[in-house]
C-alpha positions as CSV (number, residue, x, y, z in Angstrom):
1,M,0.4,-38.8,-5.0
2,P,1.0,-37.0,-1.6
3,L,-1.0,-33.7,-1.4
4,E,2.2,-32.6,-0.2
5,T,3.3,-32.6,-3.9
6,S,0.8,-30.4,-5.2
7,S,1.6,-28.0,-2.6
8,R,5.1,-27.5,-3.5
9,V,4.1,-27.2,-7.1
10,V,1.9,-24.2,-6.4
11,Q,4.8,-22.7,-4.6
12,A,7.1,-23.1,-7.3
13,L,4.6,-21.5,-9.7
14,T,4.1,-18.8,-7.8
15,R,7.5,-17.9,-7.3
16,R,7.9,-18.2,-11.2
17,G,4.8,-15.5,-11.2
18,Y,2.4,-18.1,-12.6
19,N,-0.9,-18.7,-11.1
20,A,-2.3,-22.4,-12.2
21,E,-5.4,-24.3,-13.1
22,R,-5.9,-27.0,-10.1
23,E,-6.1,-29.7,-13.2
24,A,-2.7,-28.3,-14.2
25,V,-1.1,-28.5,-10.8
26,T,-2.9,-32.3,-10.4
27,L,-1.0,-33.4,-14.2
28,I,2.2,-32.0,-12.9
29,A,2.5,-33.3,-9.6
30,E,1.1,-36.8,-10.9
31,S,3.9,-37.2,-13.3
32,A,7.0,-39.2,-12.9
33,T,9.2,-36.1,-12.5
34,P,7.0,-33.2,-11.0
35,E,10.1,-31.0,-11.5
36,L,10.7,-31.9,-15.3
37,A,7.3,-31.6,-16.1
38,L,6.8,-28.4,-14.6
39,E,9.7,-26.8,-16.1
40,A,8.3,-28.1,-19.9
41,A,5.0,-26.9,-18.9
42,I,6.5,-23.4,-18.5
43,E,8.6,-23.5,-21.9
44,T,5.3,-24.8,-23.7
45,A,3.0,-22.0,-21.9
46,P,3.0,-18.8,-24.2
47,E,5.5,-15.7,-22.6
48,D,2.5,-13.4,-21.8
49,A,0.3,-16.2,-19.9
50,L,0.0,-15.8,-16.5
51,V,-2.0,-18.7,-16.0
52,L,-0.5,-22.1,-16.8
53,T,-3.5,-24.3,-17.7
54,A,-4.2,-28.1,-18.2
55,D,-3.6,-27.8,-22.0
56,H,-0.4,-26.0,-21.5
57,V,0.9,-29.3,-19.2
58,R,-0.8,-31.9,-21.9
59,E,1.0,-30.1,-24.7
60,A,4.2,-29.9,-23.0
61,L,3.9,-33.8,-21.6
62,E,2.7,-34.6,-25.3
63,T,5.8,-33.2,-27.3
64,D,8.3,-33.3,-24.7
65,P,7.5,-36.4,-22.4
66,V,9.2,-36.7,-19.2
67,P,11.7,-40.0,-17.9
68,D,10.2,-42.6,-15.8
69,P,12.9,-41.6,-12.8
70,E,14.1,-45.1,-12.6
71,Q,15.5,-44.6,-16.2
72,I,17.2,-41.3,-15.3
73,D,21.0,-42.1,-15.0
74,G,22.4,-40.9,-11.7
75,A,24.8,-38.6,-12.6
76,T,22.3,-36.6,-14.2
77,R,19.8,-36.3,-11.2
78,S,20.5,-33.7,-8.8
79,P,21.0,-35.0,-5.2
80,A,18.6,-32.6,-4.1
81,S,16.0,-34.6,-6.4
82,T,17.0,-38.1,-5.1
83,A,16.4,-36.7,-1.4
84,A,13.5,-35.4,-2.3
85,A,12.1,-39.1,-4.1
86,S,13.3,-40.0,-0.5
87,S,11.5,-37.4,1.0
88,A,8.1,-38.0,-0.6
89,T,8.2,-41.7,0.0
90,T,8.7,-40.9,3.7
91,N,5.6,-38.4,3.9
92,D,3.4,-41.3,2.5
93,T,4.3,-43.0,6.1
94,A,3.9,-39.8,7.8
95,H,0.3,-39.4,6.5
96,D,-0.9,-41.9,8.9
97,D,1.2,-40.6,11.6
98,P,1.1,-37.1,12.3
99,S,3.7,-37.3,14.6
100,V,6.0,-38.1,12.0
101,S,8.3,-35.0,10.6
102,T,8.3,-34.7,7.0
103,G,11.7,-33.4,6.0
104,D,14.7,-31.4,7.1
105,A,13.6,-27.6,8.5
106,D,16.9,-26.7,6.5
107,G,15.8,-28.7,3.5
108,E,17.6,-27.1,-0.1
109,S,15.0,-26.7,-3.1
110,L,15.0,-29.5,-5.6
111,Q,16.8,-27.5,-8.1
112,D,19.1,-24.6,-7.8
113,T,17.7,-23.4,-11.4
114,G,14.0,-22.5,-9.5
115,G,12.6,-25.9,-9.8
116,I,10.0,-27.2,-7.0
117,P,10.9,-26.1,-3.8
118,D,11.7,-27.9,-0.9
119,E,10.5,-25.6,1.7
120,T,7.4,-27.1,2.1
121,M,8.3,-30.7,3.1
122,G,10.9,-28.9,5.2
123,S,8.6,-27.1,7.5
124,A,7.0,-30.7,8.5
125,V,4.0,-29.7,6.8
126,G,2.1,-33.4,6.0
127,D,-0.5,-34.1,3.9
128,R,-3.6,-31.8,3.6
129,S,-6.6,-33.0,2.3
130,P,-9.5,-30.4,2.6
131,Q,-12.6,-30.6,1.1
132,A,-14.2,-28.0,-1.4
133,P,-16.4,-25.6,1.2
134,V,-19.9,-25.2,0.1
135,V,-21.0,-21.9,0.0
136,A,-25.0,-20.7,0.4
137,N,-26.7,-17.3,0.5
138,D,-24.4,-16.5,-2.2
139,M,-25.8,-13.4,-4.1
140,T,-22.9,-12.6,-6.7
141,G,-24.3,-12.1,-9.8
142,A,-27.5,-12.2,-9.0
143,S,-28.4,-8.7,-8.0
144,T,-31.8,-7.3,-9.2
145,G,-32.2,-4.5,-7.5
146,T,-32.4,-1.1,-9.1
147,G,-33.3,1.0,-5.8
148,A,-37.1,1.9,-6.8
149,Y,-39.4,2.1,-3.9
150,D,-41.6,-0.9,-4.5
151,E,-38.4,-3.3,-4.3
152,F,-37.6,-2.0,-0.4
153,V,-41.3,-2.9,0.3
154,G,-40.4,-6.1,-1.0
155,V,-37.5,-6.7,0.4
156,F,-38.9,-5.8,3.8
157,R,-42.1,-7.9,3.0
158,D,-39.6,-10.9,2.6
159,R,-37.9,-10.1,6.0
160,Y,-41.0,-10.1,8.3
161,E,-43.0,-13.4,6.6
162,R,-39.3,-15.2,7.2
163,L,-38.7,-13.9,10.5
164,S,-42.4,-14.0,11.5
165,G,-42.4,-17.7,10.5
166,Q,-39.6,-18.3,13.2
167,L,-41.8,-16.5,15.8
168,R,-45.0,-18.7,15.0
169,G,-44.4,-21.6,16.8
170,R,-44.4,-19.8,20.3
171,V,-47.2,-17.1,19.7
172,N,-50.7,-17.4,18.1
173,H,-49.9,-14.4,15.8
174,R,-53.3,-11.7,15.0
175,P,-52.4,-9.4,12.4
176,A,-52.7,-5.8,13.3
177,D,-55.8,-4.8,11.5
178,S,-58.3,-7.7,13.2
179,I,-56.8,-7.2,16.5
180,E,-59.2,-3.8,17.4
181,A,-61.9,-6.3,16.6
182,M,-61.1,-8.7,19.6
183,G,-62.6,-6.2,22.1
184,G,-61.3,-4.7,25.7
185,G,-59.5,-7.0,27.5
186,A,-58.8,-10.0,25.6
187,D,-55.3,-11.8,25.1
188,V,-53.6,-11.0,22.0
189,E,-50.6,-12.2,20.8
190,T,-49.1,-10.5,17.4
191,I,-45.7,-10.3,15.6
192,G,-44.3,-7.2,13.7
193,L,-41.4,-5.3,12.5
194,V,-40.6,-2.6,15.2
195,N,-41.7,0.6,13.3
196,D,-41.2,3.3,16.1
197,I,-39.6,3.2,20.1
198,R,-40.5,6.3,21.6
199,S,-40.9,6.9,25.9
200,T,-44.3,8.2,27.2
201,A,-44.4,11.6,29.7
202,S,-44.7,8.8,32.5
203,G,-41.6,7.2,31.5
204,H,-43.1,3.9,29.8
205,W,-42.5,2.8,26.4
206,L,-44.4,2.5,23.2
207,I,-43.5,0.6,21.0
208,E,-45.4,0.6,17.4
209,L,-44.9,-2.8,15.2
210,E,-46.2,-3.0,11.6
211,D,-47.2,-6.4,9.9
212,T,-48.3,-6.8,6.0
213,T,-52.0,-5.4,7.3
214,G,-50.8,-2.1,9.4
215,T,-49.5,-1.4,12.5
216,F,-50.4,-1.2,16.2
217,P,-49.1,0.2,19.3
218,C,-47.9,-1.7,22.5
219,L,-46.9,-0.2,25.7
220,V,-44.2,-1.9,28.1
221,M,-44.6,-0.4,31.5
222,K,-41.3,1.1,33.0
223,D,-41.9,-1.3,36.3
224,R,-41.9,-4.6,34.1
225,D,-38.9,-6.6,34.1
226,I,-39.0,-7.2,30.3
227,A,-38.6,-3.0,30.4
228,D,-35.0,-3.9,30.2
229,L,-35.4,-5.6,27.0
230,V,-36.8,-2.2,25.4
231,D,-33.1,-1.3,25.3
232,E,-31.9,-4.1,23.3
233,L,-34.7,-3.6,20.5
234,L,-33.5,-1.9,17.1
235,M,-36.1,-0.3,14.5
236,D,-37.0,-2.7,11.7
237,E,-36.0,-6.0,13.4
238,C,-39.0,-8.4,13.9
239,I,-40.2,-9.2,17.2
240,A,-43.6,-10.9,18.8
241,V,-45.3,-9.7,22.0
242,S,-47.5,-11.2,24.0
243,G,-50.2,-9.2,26.4
244,T,-53.8,-8.0,27.0
245,L,-56.0,-5.5,25.2
246,A,-56.7,-2.2,26.6
247,D,-60.6,-1.5,27.4
248,D,-61.2,0.7,24.6
249,A,-59.0,-2.1,22.3
250,G,-56.8,0.6,21.2
251,I,-53.4,-0.6,23.0
252,V,-51.5,-3.5,23.8
253,F,-50.3,-3.8,27.3
254,V,-47.2,-6.1,26.7
255,D,-46.5,-9.1,29.3
256,A,-43.7,-10.7,27.2
257,I,-41.3,-10.0,24.3
258,H,-40.1,-12.8,22.3
259,F,-36.9,-12.5,19.6
260,P,-36.5,-14.9,16.8
261,D,-33.6,-16.3,18.8
262,V,-31.5,-19.0,18.9
263,P,-33.0,-21.9,20.2
264,R,-31.5,-22.5,24.1
265,T,-31.5,-26.4,23.1
266,Y,-29.7,-25.6,19.8
267,R,-26.5,-28.0,19.5
268,P,-23.7,-27.2,16.5
269,S,-22.5,-29.9,13.9
270,T,-18.5,-30.8,14.3
271,A,-16.4,-32.6,12.1
272,D,-15.5,-36.1,11.8
273,R,-11.8,-35.7,11.8
274,H,-9.2,-33.1,13.6
275,V,-9.0,-30.5,11.2
276,Q,-9.0,-26.7,11.5
277,A,-9.5,-23.3,9.9
278,A,-7.8,-19.8,10.4
279,L,-10.5,-17.5,11.1
280,I,-9.2,-13.5,10.0
281,S,-10.4,-10.7,8.7
282,D,-9.3,-6.6,7.7
283,V,-6.1,-7.6,6.2
284,H,-5.9,-3.5,4.9
285,V,-3.0,-4.3,2.2
286,G,-2.4,-1.0,0.9
287,S,-2.1,0.9,4.1
288,Q,1.0,2.5,5.3
289,E,0.2,0.7,8.4
290,F,-0.4,-2.9,6.7
291,L,1.4,-5.3,9.3
292,A,3.7,-6.9,6.6
293,D,5.9,-8.9,8.8
294,A,3.3,-10.0,11.3
295,W,1.7,-11.5,8.0
296,G,5.0,-13.3,6.9
297,R,5.2,-14.8,10.5
298,F,1.7,-15.9,10.1
299,A,2.0,-17.5,6.5
300,D,5.8,-19.2,7.4
301,W,3.7,-20.5,10.3
302,L,1.0,-22.1,8.4
303,H,3.9,-24.2,6.9
304,T,5.0,-25.8,10.2
305,E,4.2,-29.3,11.6
306,E,2.3,-27.6,14.0
307,A,0.0,-25.9,11.4
308,E,-0.6,-29.4,9.7
309,P,-4.2,-29.6,10.8
310,V,-5.0,-25.6,9.5
311,E,-6.1,-26.4,6.1
312,Y,-8.9,-23.9,5.5
313,L,-8.4,-20.1,5.8
314,L,-11.5,-18.2,6.0
315,I,-11.0,-14.1,5.2
316,A,-14.2,-11.8,6.4
317,G,-13.5,-8.8,4.5
318,D,-11.4,-5.7,3.9
319,M,-8.5,-7.6,2.0
320,V,-7.0,-4.0,0.9
321,E,-7.6,-0.7,2.4
322,G,-9.2,0.8,-0.5
323,V,-9.2,4.6,-1.6
324,G,-11.0,7.3,-0.6
325,V,-13.3,5.4,2.1
326,Y,-12.7,8.2,5.0
327,P,-11.5,11.7,4.7
328,N,-7.9,12.2,3.8
329,Q,-7.3,8.7,3.6
330,D,-4.6,8.9,0.8
331,E,-2.3,11.1,3.1
332,E,-2.4,7.4,5.0
333,L,-1.9,4.9,1.6
334,D,1.7,3.1,0.9
335,I,-0.3,2.3,-2.4
336,I,-3.0,4.9,-4.0
337,D,-4.2,2.8,-6.9
338,I,-7.1,-0.1,-5.9
339,Y,-5.6,-2.4,-8.7
340,E,-1.9,-2.2,-7.0
341,Q,-3.7,-2.9,-3.7
342,Y,-5.2,-6.2,-4.7
343,E,-2.0,-7.0,-6.6
344,R,0.0,-6.5,-3.4
345,F,-2.5,-8.6,-2.0
346,S,-2.4,-11.4,-3.8
347,E,1.5,-11.5,-3.5
348,H,1.0,-11.8,0.5
349,L,-1.5,-14.6,-0.2
350,K,0.9,-16.8,-2.4
351,Q,3.1,-16.9,1.0
352,V,0.0,-19.1,2.5
353,P,0.6,-23.1,1.8
354,G,-1.1,-23.4,-1.8
355,D,-3.0,-27.0,-0.8
356,M,-5.2,-24.6,1.6
357,E,-8.8,-24.2,1.1
358,I,-9.7,-20.2,0.9
359,V,-12.9,-18.2,1.0
360,M,-13.4,-14.6,1.1
361,I,-15.7,-12.0,1.4
362,P,-15.5,-8.8,0.8
363,G,-16.0,-5.5,3.4
364,N,-16.5,-1.6,3.2
365,H,-13.1,-0.9,2.1
366,D,-12.7,-3.4,-0.8
367,A,-13.8,-2.3,-4.6
368,V,-17.6,-3.6,-4.5
369,R,-20.7,-1.5,-3.5
370,L,-21.2,-0.4,0.1
371,A,-24.8,-1.4,0.4
372,E,-25.6,-4.7,1.5
373,P,-25.9,-7.6,0.6
374,Q,-22.3,-7.2,-1.1
375,P,-21.6,-9.4,-4.4
376,G,-18.0,-11.1,-4.5
377,F,-15.9,-9.2,-6.6
378,D,-16.0,-8.8,-10.0
379,E,-14.0,-10.7,-12.9
380,E,-10.9,-8.6,-13.0
381,L,-10.3,-8.3,-9.3
382,R,-10.8,-12.5,-9.2
383,E,-8.1,-12.5,-11.4
384,I,-5.8,-10.3,-9.6
385,M,-6.3,-12.4,-6.5
386,S,-6.4,-15.9,-8.0
387,A,-4.1,-17.7,-6.5
388,H,-4.7,-20.8,-4.8
389,D,-8.1,-20.6,-6.7
390,P,-10.1,-19.2,-3.7
391,Q,-13.5,-19.3,-3.5
392,I,-15.0,-15.5,-3.9
393,V,-18.4,-14.9,-2.4
394,S,-20.9,-12.3,-1.1
395,N,-21.3,-10.5,2.3
396,P,-23.0,-12.1,4.1
397,A,-22.2,-16.1,2.9
398,V,-22.9,-19.4,4.7
399,V,-19.9,-22.1,4.5
400,D,-20.1,-25.4,5.0
401,V,-16.6,-26.5,6.3
402,E,-16.3,-30.1,7.0
403,G,-20.5,-30.4,8.1
404,V,-19.6,-27.0,10.1
405,N,-21.7,-23.8,9.0
406,I,-20.1,-20.5,9.4
407,L,-21.8,-17.5,8.7
408,M,-19.2,-14.9,7.5
409,Y,-20.4,-11.4,7.7
410,H,-18.0,-8.4,7.8
411,G,-19.8,-6.7,10.4
412,V,-20.6,-2.9,9.4
413,S,-24.0,-3.4,11.2
414,L,-21.6,-4.1,14.4
415,D,-20.9,-0.1,14.4
416,E,-24.8,0.4,14.7
417,V,-25.5,-2.3,17.2
418,I,-22.9,-0.6,19.4
419,A,-23.7,2.6,19.0
420,E,-27.6,2.1,19.7
421,L,-27.8,-0.7,22.7
422,P,-26.0,-0.3,26.1
423,E,-22.4,-0.6,26.7
424,E,-23.2,-3.9,29.2
425,K,-25.0,-5.4,25.5
426,A,-22.5,-4.5,23.0
427,S,-19.2,-2.6,22.7
428,Y,-16.0,-2.3,20.8
429,D,-13.9,-4.1,23.5
430,E,-16.1,-6.9,23.5
431,P,-17.5,-6.8,19.8
432,H,-18.7,-10.6,20.3
433,K,-21.7,-9.6,22.7
434,A,-23.0,-7.4,19.7
435,M,-22.8,-10.4,17.5
436,Y,-24.9,-12.1,20.4
437,Q,-27.7,-9.5,19.4
438,L,-27.5,-10.2,16.1
439,L,-28.2,-13.8,16.6
440,K,-31.1,-13.2,18.6
441,K,-32.4,-11.0,15.7
442,R,-31.5,-13.5,13.4
443,H,-30.6,-11.1,10.8
444,V,-27.3,-9.5,10.5
445,A,-28.2,-5.7,9.7
446,P,-31.9,-5.0,11.2
447,Q,-31.8,-1.4,11.2
448,F,-32.2,0.1,7.8
449,G,-31.4,4.0,7.2
450,G,-28.7,4.3,9.8
451,R,-24.9,3.5,9.4
452,T,-25.4,0.3,7.4
453,R,-26.7,0.9,3.6
454,V,-29.0,-2.0,2.3
455,A,-29.7,-2.9,-1.5
456,P,-33.0,-3.9,-2.3
457,E,-33.1,-7.4,-3.8
458,E,-35.9,-9.8,-4.6
459,R,-34.8,-11.6,-0.8
460,D,-33.4,-10.4,2.0
461,Y,-30.1,-12.0,2.2
462,L,-29.0,-10.7,5.5
463,V,-31.8,-13.1,7.8
464,I,-30.5,-15.8,9.4
465,D,-32.7,-18.4,8.6
466,E,-30.8,-21.6,9.6
467,V,-28.6,-21.5,13.2
468,P,-25.1,-21.3,12.0
469,D,-22.6,-23.5,14.6
470,V,-20.4,-20.7,14.1
471,F,-20.8,-16.8,13.6
472,H,-17.4,-14.9,11.9
473,T,-17.0,-11.4,11.5
474,G,-14.4,-8.4,11.4
475,H,-15.1,-4.6,10.9
476,V,-14.2,-3.2,14.1
477,H,-10.5,-4.4,14.6
478,K,-11.2,-6.0,18.0
479,L,-10.6,-9.6,18.9
480,G,-13.5,-11.1,20.7
481,W,-15.3,-14.6,21.1
482,G,-17.8,-16.3,23.1
483,K,-20.4,-18.5,23.0
484,Y,-24.3,-17.7,22.7
485,H,-26.4,-20.6,22.9
486,N,-24.0,-23.2,22.1
487,V,-23.2,-20.9,18.6
488,L,-19.5,-19.5,18.7
489,A,-19.3,-16.2,17.6
490,V,-16.2,-14.7,16.6
491,N,-14.6,-11.5,15.6
492,S,-11.0,-11.8,14.3
493,G,-9.1,-8.3,14.9
494,C,-7.1,-7.0,11.9
495,W,-3.3,-6.8,10.4
496,Q,-3.3,-2.8,10.1
497,A,-2.0,-1.1,13.1
498,Q,-3.6,2.1,14.2
499,T,-4.2,5.0,11.8
500,D,-4.2,8.7,12.3
501,F,-7.9,8.4,11.7
502,Q,-8.3,5.3,14.2
503,K,-7.0,7.4,16.9
504,S,-9.3,10.2,16.1
505,V,-12.4,8.1,16.9
506,N,-10.6,6.2,19.5
507,I,-10.1,2.8,17.8
508,D,-7.0,1.1,19.6
509,P,-7.0,-2.1,17.2
510,D,-6.4,-5.7,18.2
511,V,-3.7,-6.7,15.3
512,A,-2.0,-9.8,13.9
513,H,-4.3,-12.0,16.0
514,A,-5.4,-15.6,14.3
515,P,-7.9,-17.7,16.0
516,I,-7.9,-21.1,14.8
517,L,-11.1,-23.2,15.2
518,D,-10.8,-26.6,15.5
519,L,-13.8,-28.2,13.6
520,D,-14.1,-31.4,15.1
521,T,-14.6,-29.7,19.1
522,L,-15.4,-26.1,18.1
523,D,-12.9,-25.1,20.7
524,M,-10.7,-22.4,19.6
525,T,-7.2,-20.9,20.2
526,V,-5.8,-17.6,19.1
527,R,-2.4,-17.4,17.8
528,K,-1.0,-13.8,18.2
529,F,2.3,-13.1,15.2
530,V,3.8,-9.6,16.7
């Protein structure tokens, strides 16, 4: 059974106002006459049903079995149905040859009464065979934090243990409480979280590092080459230093600074077939500036033969504009009810091909807690956004797509990185460079107590334990991409034109772009839909 048939079933159901279980779609698509099976299943389902279940389909097929197509009298079969059967046969052939078109772009629907539309076949999209992405680091439903002081201590202890573990292969760590006993002039290497950074009267830099035993001061002389690295440091990140103890053993004179970092020898994994993923973020449905026409062009393109390899859609947060996110936001809303915003988003999501695998994480405009990590949406919102049965996971999350590990993070901490570091290291015009810094620090939100709210959990879900093959973020509404030690970093722009609030803070967004990633090569192209 061609997967395209499943896509047509999904499209027909969404146009009739139904979502459906995957098994229900499969049962309809595998029946001898899918259009009749669909009609029978809808007739069987209760009038108030919004989701067509496999049981509805089975009941319909048992009580009113659809006839074999060979037994249907030619006079009762519509010409469109006959043409569709022929097109389905052609599509089986086209599956092995992507250059073969799978239908006429002006194809009619199977039935004038609202049967399975022929638009997917008409758009020349052949069979898609996506595999369900495997998600790691999803903390949805596993939150344990209550905000108690001990829990914050615990999450920083966990951060230290895991990031120091990444550094111990490069330095011979000595705990803070044992360094003084080493004696003046000794060589010393230590690992700690940055507890303080300040300049001395002479212009040198004093960095206080903290480990689980205490704190120790480290001095970086202003005339050393490593002094530039101090500009990259953020509070609470984990680093290692190598140096020499002062004569009184009260301070370390730093010779080298080490970050957890991505090894320069890192080589990413790739898919074993030609398949693509669309990486987008910041849709902002509900805003007066949401670009619905551009989204429609994007969705239409996904139905074309050119987009046939695009089997995955990864959305990095801010599906909707939200309510009360910034001052006077209500004056810029097209939809003022948060649930209605998600309902409208779901309608737009239904425009994309029904057989695409979709993964979504929340962002700071979404109806989840602001503190990171952010769990995935609650059941009520999941039900609203159930079109195409997307995987809805926490922010951040690691998604294995055809063997390619993609770290998805909405990106609120990018504001902090850009504010704290020199412009050549991080800027809104080149957001991928700020992402490089997070990869270097192996943590998506290193600095605590600033712009990024952090929730205490049993473990620090914001640590980058394994090096990703691709790092995908949004939030800053700017398009940027590049490679850092062979890791592709992509910030995917937005689908919202400039708002008055953005003008007031000097944000000029990059709108209606869709980065398209080749999973077999990790090459990327960017398509624009305005």
